[in-house]
TORKE-576012 format. One record per residue (C-alpha): residue number from 1; residue in one letter; x, y, z. Coordinates in Angstrom, 1 decimal, always signed. Layout:
# residues N
R    nr   rest        x        y        z
R   NUM      a        X        Y        Z
...
END
This chain:
# residues 505
R    nr   rest        x        y        z
R     1      m    +76.6    +43.0    -38.4
R     2      g    +74.2    +45.8    -38.2
R     3      n    +72.0    +45.7    -41.1
R     4      v    +68.7    +43.5    -40.9
R     5      a    +68.8    +40.6    -43.7
R     6      k    +65.2    +40.2    -45.0
R     7      v    +64.3    +37.3    -47.0
R     8      i    +60.8    +36.7    -48.4
R     9      t    +58.4    +33.7    -48.7
R    10      v    +55.0    +33.3    -48.3
R    11      a    +52.1    +32.0    -45.8
R    12      p    +49.5    +29.8    -47.3
R    13      i    +46.2    +30.7    -44.6
R    14      g    +43.1    +29.1    -46.3
R    15      f    +42.7    +29.2    -49.9
R    16      d    +45.2    +32.3    -50.2
R    17      g    +48.6    +33.1    -49.3
R    18      h    +50.4    +35.9    -47.7
R    19      i    +53.9    +37.4    -48.3
R    20      i    +56.1    +36.6    -44.9
R    21      e    +59.6    +38.9    -44.6
R    22      v    +61.9    +36.8    -42.8
R    23      e    +63.8    +38.8    -40.8
R    24      s    +66.9    +37.9    -39.3
R    25      d    +69.6    +40.5    -37.1
R    26      m    +72.9    +39.0    -35.6
R    27      t    +74.2    +40.8    -32.2
R    28      k    +76.8    +40.1    -30.1
R    29      g    +75.9    +38.1    -26.8
R    30      l    +75.6    +34.8    -26.3
R    31      p    +75.4    +31.6    -29.2
R    32      s    +71.2    +31.2    -29.6
R    33      l    +69.0    +31.8    -32.0
R    34      q    +65.5    +33.2    -30.9
R    35      i    +62.6    +33.1    -34.0
R    36      v    +59.9    +35.4    -33.6
R    37      g    +56.5    +36.4    -35.4
R    38      l    +53.4    +34.1    -33.8
R    39      a    +55.1    +31.1    -35.3
R    40      n    +53.7    +27.6    -33.8
R    41      k    +55.8    +24.8    -33.2
R    42      s    +56.9    +23.2    -36.5
R    43      i    +58.7    +26.8    -36.7
R    44      d    +60.1    +26.6    -33.6
R    45      e    +61.8    +23.0    -34.1
R    46      a    +63.3    +24.9    -37.7
R    47      k    +66.4    +26.3    -35.1
R    48      e    +67.6    +23.1    -35.0
R    49      r    +67.6    +22.1    -38.7
R    50      v    +68.9    +25.1    -39.5
R    51      k    +71.7    +25.5    -37.7
R    52      s    +72.6    +20.9    -38.8
R    53      a    +71.9    +22.3    -42.6
R    54      i    +74.2    +25.0    -42.7
R    55      a    +77.3    +23.2    -40.6
R    56      n    +76.8    +19.8    -42.7
R    57      t    +76.7    +21.8    -45.7
R    58      l    +80.3    +23.5    -44.6
R    59      l    +78.9    +26.8    -44.3
R    60      e    +79.3    +28.6    -41.3
R    61      y    +76.6    +29.0    -38.4
R    62      p    +77.9    +32.2    -36.8
R    63      p    +78.6    +32.2    -32.5
R    64      r    +76.5    +35.2    -32.0
R    65      r    +72.6    +36.1    -31.0
R    66      l    +70.2    +35.6    -34.1
R    67      t    +67.0    +36.9    -34.1
R    68      v    +64.7    +36.0    -36.6
R    69      n    +60.8    +37.9    -37.0
R    70      l    +58.4    +36.5    -39.6
R    71      a    +56.3    +39.7    -40.6
R    72      p    +53.9    +40.5    -40.8
R    73      a    +53.7    +39.3    -37.2
R    74      e    +50.2    +39.1    -36.5
R    75      l    +49.8    +36.4    -39.1
R    76      p    +49.8    +32.8    -38.1
R    77      k    +52.6    +31.2    -39.5
R    78      d    +52.9    +26.7    -39.6
R    79      g    +54.9    +24.8    -41.8
R    80      t    +58.7    +23.3    -42.1
R    81      h    +58.8    +25.3    -45.8
R    82      y    +60.2    +28.5    -43.5
R    83      d    +63.4    +26.1    -43.2
R    84      l    +65.3    +27.8    -46.1
R    85      p    +64.1    +30.9    -46.1
R    86      i    +65.3    +31.2    -42.3
R    87      a    +68.4    +29.4    -43.1
R    88      l    +68.9    +32.2    -46.2
R    89      a    +68.5    +34.7    -43.6
R    90      v    +71.2    +33.1    -41.1
R    91      l    +73.7    +33.4    -43.6
R    92      t    +72.9    +36.9    -45.2
R    93      s    +73.2    +38.5    -41.8
R    94      s    +76.5    +36.3    -41.4
R    95      g    +78.0    +37.9    -43.9
R    96      q    +78.2    +34.8    -46.0
R    97      l    +75.9    +35.8    -48.9
R    98      r    +74.6    +40.0    -49.9
R    99      q    +71.5    +40.7    -50.0
R   100      s    +71.4    +41.9    -53.6
R   101      e    +71.9    +38.3    -54.1
R   102      l    +68.5    +37.4    -53.1
R   103      a    +66.6    +40.1    -55.2
R   104      h    +63.1    +39.5    -57.2
R   105      s    +63.0    +36.2    -55.5
R   106      a    +60.8    +34.2    -53.0
R   107      f    +62.0    +31.0    -51.7
R   108      a    +60.0    +27.9    -49.5
R   109      g    +61.7    +24.2    -48.5
R   110      e    +61.8    +22.2    -45.6
R   111      l    +65.3    +21.5    -44.8
R   112      a    +67.3    +18.2    -44.0
R   113      l    +70.0    +17.9    -41.4
R   114      d    +72.5    +17.4    -43.8
R   115      g    +71.4    +20.2    -45.9
R   116      t    +68.8    +18.7    -48.6
R   117      v    +65.2    +20.4    -49.6
R   118      r    +62.4    +18.2    -49.3
R   119      p    +59.3    +18.8    -50.4
R   120      i    +56.0    +20.8    -48.9
R   121      s    +52.4    +21.4    -49.2
R   122      g    +50.8    +24.1    -50.5
R   123      v    +53.1    +25.3    -53.6
R   124      i    +50.4    +26.5    -55.6
R   125      t    +49.8    +29.2    -53.0
R   126      i    +53.3    +30.2    -52.4
R   127      a    +53.4    +30.2    -56.3
R   128      e    +50.7    +32.6    -57.2
R   129      t    +51.3    +34.7    -53.9
R   130      a    +54.9    +35.1    -55.1
R   131      r    +54.0    +36.1    -58.6
R   132      s    +51.2    +38.9    -57.2
R   133      a    +53.7    +40.8    -55.5
R   134      g    +55.6    +41.3    -58.5
R   135      l    +58.6    +38.7    -57.8
R   136      t    +60.4    +37.3    -60.4
R   137      t    +61.8    +33.4    -59.6
R   138      l    +60.7    +30.9    -56.7
R   139      f    +63.3    +28.7    -55.3
R   140      l    +61.4    +25.2    -54.3
R   141      p    +62.1    +21.7    -53.4
R   142      t    +62.6    +20.1    -56.7
R   143      a    +59.9    +17.4    -55.2
R   144      n    +57.0    +19.6    -55.6
R   145      v    +58.4    +21.9    -59.2
R   146      a    +55.8    +19.7    -61.3
R   147      q    +53.3    +21.8    -59.6
R   148      a    +54.2    +24.9    -59.2
R   149      h    +54.7    +25.2    -63.2
R   150      l    +50.8    +26.0    -63.8
R   151      i    +52.0    +28.9    -62.2
R   152      k    +53.2    +31.3    -65.5
R   153      d    +55.0    +34.0    -66.0
R   154      i    +57.6    +32.9    -63.0
R   155      d    +60.4    +31.6    -63.1
R   156      i    +60.8    +27.9    -61.3
R   157      i    +63.9    +26.5    -59.6
R   158      g    +64.2    +23.3    -58.4
R   159      v    +66.7    +23.2    -55.0
R   160      d    +68.0    +19.9    -54.0
R   161      s    +70.5    +21.2    -51.2
R   162      l    +71.5    +24.3    -49.3
R   163      k    +74.4    +24.3    -50.6
R   164      s    +74.0    +24.0    -54.4
R   165      l    +71.6    +27.0    -54.1
R   166      y    +74.0    +28.9    -52.2
R   167      l    +76.8    +28.4    -55.4
R   168      h    +74.4    +29.8    -57.5
R   169      l    +73.6    +32.6    -55.4
R   170      k    +76.7    +33.3    -54.8
R   171      g    +76.8    +33.0    -59.4
R   172      e    +78.7    +29.7    -58.9
R   173      v    +77.0    +27.0    -60.0
R   174      k    +73.5    +28.6    -61.4
R   175      l    +71.0    +27.0    -61.3
R   176      l    +68.4    +26.9    -64.3
R   177      p    +64.9    +27.0    -64.5
R   178      t    +63.3    +23.5    -64.2
R   179      t    +61.4    +22.3    -67.5
R   180      i    +58.5    +19.5    -66.8
R   181      t    +57.6    +17.0    -69.5
R   182      s    +54.0    +15.9    -69.4
R   183      k    +53.3    +12.7    -67.4
R   184      e    +49.5    +12.7    -68.8
R   185      e    +50.6     +9.4    -70.7
R   186      t    +51.5     +7.8    -67.6
R   187      s    +49.4     +8.4    -65.2
R   188      k    +46.2     +6.8    -66.0
R   189      r    +43.2     +6.8    -63.6
R   190      k    +42.0     +3.0    -62.3
R   191      s    +39.5     +1.8    -64.4
R   192      s    +35.9     +2.3    -63.7
R   193      p    +32.8     +0.7    -64.8
R   194      l    +31.4     +1.4    -67.8
R   195      l    +28.1     +1.5    -68.6
R   196      d    +27.2     -1.7    -70.4
R   197      d    +28.9     -3.1    -67.6
R   198      i    +25.2     -2.5    -65.7
R   199      y    +22.6     -5.2    -67.6
R   200      g    +19.1     -2.2    -67.5
R   201      q    +18.3     +0.1    -65.3
R   202      e    +18.2     +2.6    -68.6
R   203      q    +16.7     +5.2    -67.1
R   204      a    +19.1     +5.5    -64.3
R   205      k    +21.6     +5.0    -66.8
R   206      r    +19.8     +8.3    -68.6
R   207      a    +19.5    +10.5    -65.7
R   208      l    +23.8     +9.8    -64.7
R   209      t    +23.8    +10.6    -68.1
R   210      i    +22.5    +13.9    -67.9
R   211      a    +24.0    +14.9    -64.3
R   212      a    +27.6    +14.5    -65.5
R   213      a    +26.8    +16.7    -68.5
R   214      g    +25.1    +19.4    -66.7
R   215      h    +26.8    +18.2    -63.1
R   216      h    +23.8    +17.8    -61.0
R   217      n    +23.4    +16.5    -57.9
R   218      i    +22.1    +12.6    -58.2
R   219      l    +20.5     +9.6    -56.0
R   220      f    +20.0     +6.4    -56.4
R   221      t    +17.3     +4.9    -54.5
R   222      g    +16.4     +1.4    -54.3
R   223      t    +17.1     -2.4    -52.7
R   224      p    +20.2     -4.1    -51.9
R   225      g    +22.5     -5.1    -54.7
R   226      a    +20.2     -3.5    -57.3
R   227      g    +23.4     -2.2    -59.0
R   228      k    +23.5     +1.6    -56.9
R   229      t    +26.5     +1.3    -56.4
R   230      m    +28.1     +0.7    -59.5
R   231      l    +26.1     +3.0    -61.1
R   232      a    +27.2     +6.1    -58.9
R   233      k    +31.1     +4.8    -60.1
R   234      t    +30.7     +4.7    -63.5
R   235      i    +30.2     +8.3    -63.7
R   236      v    +34.2     +8.9    -63.3
R   237      g    +34.8     +7.5    -66.9
R   238      l    +32.0    +10.0    -68.5
R   239      l    +32.9    +13.0    -66.9
R   240      p    +35.3    +15.0    -69.4
R   241      p    +39.2    +15.6    -68.4
R   242      l    +39.4    +18.8    -66.4
R   243      s    +40.1    +22.5    -68.4
R   244      p    +43.5    +24.1    -67.2
R   245      e    +41.7    +26.4    -64.8
R   246      e    +40.0    +23.5    -63.1
R   247      q    +43.3    +21.7    -62.9
R   248      l    +45.2    +24.6    -61.4
R   249      e    +42.3    +25.0    -58.6
R   250      a    +42.0    +21.0    -57.7
R   251      t    +46.0    +20.3    -57.6
R   252      k    +46.0    +23.9    -55.3
R   253      l    +43.3    +22.0    -52.2
R   254      h    +45.0    +19.0    -52.7
R   255      s    +48.7    +20.7    -52.1
R   256      l    +47.1    +22.6    -49.0
R   257      a    +45.9    +18.6    -48.1
R   258      g    +49.1    +17.3    -48.6
R   259      t    +48.0    +14.8    -50.3
R   260      l    +49.6    +15.2    -52.8
R   261      i    +52.5    +17.2    -53.7
R   262      d    +54.8    +15.9    -56.0
R   263      d    +52.7    +15.3    -59.1
R   264      v    +49.0    +17.4    -60.7
R   265      v    +45.5    +16.4    -60.4
R   266      r    +44.8    +15.6    -64.1
R   267      h    +41.9    +13.5    -63.5
R   268      r    +38.0    +14.8    -61.6
R   269      p    +38.5    +13.5    -58.5
R   270      f    +36.1    +11.2    -57.0
R   271      r    +36.4    +11.3    -53.2
R   272      s    +34.7     +8.5    -51.3
R   273      p    +34.3     +8.8    -47.3
R   274      h    +33.4     +6.5    -45.0
R   275      h    +30.2     +7.1    -43.4
R   276      t    +32.0     +7.1    -39.9
R   277      s    +33.6    +10.1    -41.2
R   278      s    +34.1    +13.5    -38.9
R   279      q    +32.5    +16.7    -39.7
R   280      i    +35.7    +18.0    -40.0
R   281      s    +37.2    +15.4    -42.3
R   282      l    +34.4    +15.6    -44.7
R   283      v    +34.0    +20.2    -45.1
R   284      g    +37.0    +20.8    -43.8
R   285      g    +38.7    +22.9    -40.3
R   286      g    +40.5    +21.5    -37.5
R   287      v    +43.0    +23.4    -35.1
R   288      k    +45.4    +24.3    -38.4
R   289      p    +42.1    +24.7    -41.0
R   290      r    +42.8    +21.9    -43.9
R   291      p    +40.7    +21.6    -46.7
R   292      g    +38.3    +18.7    -46.2
R   293      e    +37.1    +15.7    -49.0
R   294      i    +34.0    +18.4    -50.1
R   295      s    +36.7    +20.5    -50.9
R   296      l    +38.8    +17.7    -52.3
R   297      a    +36.3    +16.7    -54.4
R   298      h    +36.6    +20.2    -55.9
R   299      h    +35.2    +19.9    -60.2
R   300      g    +34.8    +16.2    -59.3
R   301      v    +32.3    +13.8    -57.5
R   302      l    +31.8    +13.8    -53.3
R   303      f    +30.1     +9.8    -53.4
R   304      l    +27.9     +9.3    -50.0
R   305      d    +27.4     +5.5    -50.4
R   306      e    +24.3     +4.8    -48.0
R   307      i    +23.3     +8.1    -46.9
R   308      p    +20.9     +7.7    -44.3
R   309      e    +24.3     +5.6    -42.7
R   310      y    +26.0     +9.5    -42.4
R   311      p    +25.2    +11.4    -38.8
R   312      r    +23.2    +13.9    -39.7
R   313      n    +25.0    +16.5    -38.4
R   314      v    +27.9    +15.9    -41.0
R   315      l    +24.9    +15.5    -43.7
R   316      e    +23.1    +19.0    -43.2
R   317      s    +26.9    +20.3    -42.6
R   318      l    +26.9    +19.8    -46.6
R   319      r    +23.7    +23.0    -47.0
R   320      q    +25.9    +26.3    -47.3
R   321      p    +28.5    +23.8    -49.6
R   322      l    +26.1    +22.9    -51.9
R   323      e    +24.4    +26.1    -52.6
R   324      d    +27.4    +28.0    -52.5
R   325      h    +30.2    +25.7    -53.8
R   326      v    +32.3    +27.6    -51.5
R   327      i    +32.7    +26.5    -47.3
R   328      s    +34.0    +29.3    -44.6
R   329      v    +35.9    +27.8    -41.4
R   330      a    +36.0    +29.7    -38.3
R   331      r    +38.4    +28.3    -35.9
R   332      v    +39.7    +30.9    -33.0
R   333      s    +43.4    +30.6    -34.9
R   334      g    +41.6    +32.8    -38.2
R   335      r    +39.1    +31.8    -40.8
R   336      a    +39.5    +29.8    -43.9
R   337      n    +37.7    +30.1    -47.5
R   338      y    +38.2    +26.9    -50.0
R   339      p    +36.1    +26.2    -53.0
R   340      a    +33.7    +23.2    -52.7
R   341      h    +31.9    +23.1    -56.2
R   342      f    +31.6    +19.1    -56.4
R   343      m    +29.2    +17.1    -57.5
R   344      l    +27.5    +14.7    -55.2
R   345      v    +26.4    +11.2    -55.8
R   346      a    +24.5     +9.4    -53.3
R   347      t    +22.9     +6.2    -52.9
R   348      m    +20.3     +4.9    -50.5
R   349      n    +17.8     +2.2    -49.3
R   350      p    +14.0     +2.0    -48.7
R   351      c    +14.7     +1.5    -45.5
R   352      p    +16.4     -0.3    -43.1
R   353      c    +16.4     -3.8    -44.1
R   354      g    +17.0     -2.7    -47.8
R   355      y    +13.4     -4.2    -49.2
R   356      y    +11.0     -2.0    -48.8
R   357      g     +8.2     -1.9    -51.9
R   358      d    +10.9     -5.1    -53.0
R   359      p     +8.3     -7.1    -54.5
R   360      e    +10.3    -10.2    -54.4
R   361      h    +11.5     -9.8    -50.9
R   362      e     +9.0     -8.9    -48.2
R   363      c    +10.4     -6.0    -45.6
R   364      s    +11.2     -6.4    -42.5
R   365      c    +10.5     -3.5    -40.8
R   366      s     +7.4     -1.6    -39.1
R   367      t     +6.2     +1.8    -40.4
R   368      i     +7.9     +3.5    -37.7
R   369      q    +11.2     +2.4    -38.6
R   370      i    +10.9     +3.0    -42.3
R   371      i     +9.5     +6.7    -41.1
R   372      n    +12.4     +7.4    -39.6
R   373      y    +15.0     +6.0    -41.5
R   374      q    +13.7     +7.8    -44.2
R   375      k    +14.0    +11.2    -41.8
R   376      r    +17.7    +11.2    -42.0
R   377      l    +17.8    +12.9    -45.0
R   378      s    +16.7    +16.4    -44.3
R   379      g    +13.8    +17.9    -46.4
R   380      p    +16.1    +21.4    -46.6
R   381      l    +19.3    +18.6    -47.6
R   382      l    +16.6    +16.4    -50.2
R   383      d    +15.6    +19.4    -51.9
R   384      r    +19.3    +20.7    -53.3
R   385      i    +19.6    +17.3    -54.8
R   386      d    +18.6    +17.8    -58.3
R   387      m    +17.3    +14.1    -59.6
R   388      v    +15.8    +11.5    -57.4
R   389      i    +15.9     +7.9    -59.2
R   390      p    +14.6     +4.8    -58.5
R   391      v    +16.5     +1.4    -59.0
R   392      s    +14.9     -1.9    -59.1
R   393      r    +16.6     -5.2    -58.9
R   394      i    +17.3     -6.8    -62.2
R   395      p    +16.6    -10.6    -62.4
R   396      n    +19.5    -13.0    -62.6
R   397      e    +18.9    -14.6    -65.5
R   398      l    +20.7    -11.4    -67.1
R   399      l    +22.8    -11.3    -64.7
R   400      l    +25.4    -13.5    -67.0
R   401      d    +23.8    -12.1    -70.5
R   402      k    +27.0    -11.8    -72.5
R   403      k    +25.3     -9.7    -75.1
R   404      s    +26.6     -6.1    -74.2
R   405      m    +30.3     -7.1    -74.1
R   406      s    +31.2     -4.0    -75.2
R   407      s    +31.4     +0.1    -74.9
R   408      k    +28.9     +1.1    -77.2
R   409      q    +26.6     +2.5    -74.7
R   410      h    +29.3     +4.4    -72.8
R   411      d    +31.1     +5.8    -75.7
R   412      e    +27.9     +7.3    -77.3
R   413      a    +26.6     +8.6    -73.7
R   414      q    +30.4    +10.1    -73.0
R   415      n    +30.2    +12.1    -76.9
R   416      a    +26.9    +13.1    -75.8
R   417      i    +28.4    +14.7    -73.0
R   418      a    +31.0    +16.7    -74.1
R   419      l    +28.7    +18.0    -76.3
R   420      a    +26.8    +19.2    -73.8
R   421      k    +29.3    +21.2    -72.2
R   422      q    +30.5    +22.6    -75.0
R   423      k    +27.4    +24.0    -75.5
R   424      q    +27.4    +25.3    -71.9
R   425      l    +31.1    +26.8    -72.8
R   426      n    +30.2    +28.5    -75.6
R   427      r    +27.0    +29.8    -73.2
R   428      y    +28.6    +30.8    -70.4
R   429      k    +32.0    +31.5    -72.1
R   430      s    +33.5    +29.3    -68.7
R   431      s    +34.5    +26.6    -68.4
R   432      m    +34.1    +27.1    -64.4
R   433      k    +30.4    +27.3    -65.2
R   434      n    +27.4    +25.0    -65.9
R   435      n    +24.2    +23.9    -66.1
R   436      s    +24.1    +23.2    -62.2
R   437      s    +25.7    +25.9    -61.1
R   438      l    +23.3    +29.0    -61.9
R   439      s    +21.8    +31.8    -60.3
R   440      s    +17.7    +32.7    -60.5
R   441      s    +18.6    +35.5    -62.1
R   442      d    +20.9    +33.4    -64.7
R   443      i    +18.0    +31.3    -65.2
R   444      k    +15.7    +34.3    -65.8
R   445      k    +18.7    +35.4    -68.6
R   446      l    +19.6    +32.5    -69.8
R   447      i    +17.1    +29.9    -70.3
R   448      p    +14.2    +31.8    -72.1
R   449      l    +10.7    +29.9    -71.6
R   450      s     +7.8    +30.2    -74.1
R   451      d     +4.9    +31.5    -72.3
R   452      e     +3.1    +27.7    -73.3
R   453      t     +6.5    +26.1    -71.3
R   454      k     +6.3    +28.3    -68.6
R   455      s     +2.4    +27.4    -67.9
R   456      f     +3.0    +23.8    -68.1
R   457      l     +6.0    +24.1    -65.8
R   458      d     +3.4    +26.6    -63.2
R   459      s     +1.4    +24.1    -63.4
R   460      a     +3.8    +21.3    -62.8
R   461      a     +5.6    +22.6    -59.9
R   462      t     +1.7    +23.6    -58.0
R   463      k     +0.7    +20.0    -58.4
R   464      l     +4.3    +18.5    -57.0
R   465      k     +4.4    +21.2    -54.8
R   466      l     +8.4    +22.3    -55.3
R   467      s     +9.9    +24.9    -53.4
R   468      a    +11.2    +27.7    -55.5
R   469      r    +15.0    +26.2    -55.3
R   470      g    +13.2    +22.9    -56.9
R   471      y    +11.4    +25.1    -59.5
R   472      f    +14.7    +26.4    -60.9
R   473      k    +15.9    +23.2    -60.5
R   474      v    +13.7    +21.5    -62.3
R   475      i    +14.8    +24.2    -65.3
R   476      k    +18.6    +23.8    -65.0
R   477      v    +17.8    +19.7    -65.4
R   478      a    +15.4    +20.4    -68.4
R   479      r    +18.7    +22.9    -70.3
R   480      t    +20.9    +19.9    -69.5
R   481      i    +18.3    +17.6    -71.2
R   482      a    +17.8    +20.1    -74.5
R   483      d    +21.5    +20.6    -74.4
R   484      l    +21.8    +16.8    -74.2
R   485      t    +19.2    +16.5    -77.5
R   486      g    +21.1    +19.7    -79.4
R   487      d    +18.1    +22.0    -78.8
R   488      e    +18.8    +25.6    -78.6
R   489      q    +15.4    +26.4    -76.1
R   490      v    +14.2    +24.9    -73.5
R   491      a    +10.7    +22.9    -74.1
R   492      i     +7.9    +21.0    -72.6
R   493      p     +9.6    +17.7    -73.7
R   494      h    +12.9    +18.3    -71.9
R   495      l    +10.7    +20.1    -68.5
R   496      a     +8.4    +16.8    -68.6
R   497      e    +11.5    +14.5    -68.2
R   498      a    +13.3    +16.7    -65.8
R   499      l    +10.2    +17.1    -63.6
R   500      q    +10.2    +13.2    -63.1
R   501      y    +13.7    +13.0    -62.2
R   502      r    +12.3    +15.5    -58.9
R   503      g    +10.1    +12.7    -57.5
R   504      n     +8.2    +14.3    -54.7
R   505      s    +10.9    +15.8    -53.0
END
């Protein structure tokens, strides 16, 4: 009794974390455990878990009045990962552990009633924050260790139970820093369609290759059954693997969302939310802010099939993240920023029945229906889509053609995309930056145009009535086309092809 015990843990708030000191003080009085410091319901319930876990570990739960404070008190705290540090604080204030045995370490984990330690979400944020605070060791549930190992320069020790951790801290049975063997080979992606599986559609395939190479947003329009959705799903197999930095960011987001807690995101995300999805599920938020679909698609693809069917307010909420590659979620309980650098791939029919403009199938929609349907995509949202590609129907007699039972076209596209990505890496010195993410000042510095080329672009932009954003998007797409062909300078042919893909948007 006397000294206040202190145990370090981390509160993940938004995409960042804050060091939390779990303080415990034991005084005379009726046996009780009071937790203060802006804790929510899940932390308040930790009292019963901590009591049972300590008792079932055959350690002594002190029959005194205990006060646990989570400092700083003004930060909102949420989650079950406070169980383990609260239990250690109780054991320290009752004299069963010494404060020196907890030095330079952080702890996080959920306790079961029998004292075993269950996995938690947000471990990458916890590990990053602990390392930044100068701590040397982090104790986590064993199931979370694979993710935490993405963070270097801090020892990660997996814990199976409160008993094993207690024996380690007392120096009786040492736990060793966990090493991870790569699951790279065992974690294969579900097979996605190949370019060669799609008959015809050469312009759409070319556009898809350009979009994948420069991370450009793309919209396919056309009649039902023309192959729009299949084209969109092909893009996953065209994109290059995630770089280590991208793996870290993607895994961190999936861990914060609780969708992946025991492994690493090894493949580019492909998120395909249904058109009935709410605005919060898409952009993130909620009572306790969590990443939404656009953040879970970070460094990957957000696929919106039949985009006009999504509620207008949901689509309009994409405008800011498409521009800034980050989403700010402000709620009464706090504010959270999540990265959202995704590639938007969308499809749409030209009208409600789907056959407007089809030479072989008569459209049954009235003019007003067609106009209203196409108006569901606002001008500002369309302006943020780099490429709009019409997809026409393939004659039925070609569908069972056996000539293209290979992956030659897909392999060639993959190789060209890899080379274009390498050119961008050399140019921007970062795997996180690509042609689509250039600002207007970047374009002026990094993509010089000759007088003749600029004159051609200015003339075309005037005729097509391009906005300033559309003007710069044409240059970005042209830069990607030049990268695919291995050209150092953006020339008129590259711009001419890029302008084709703008349509009249």
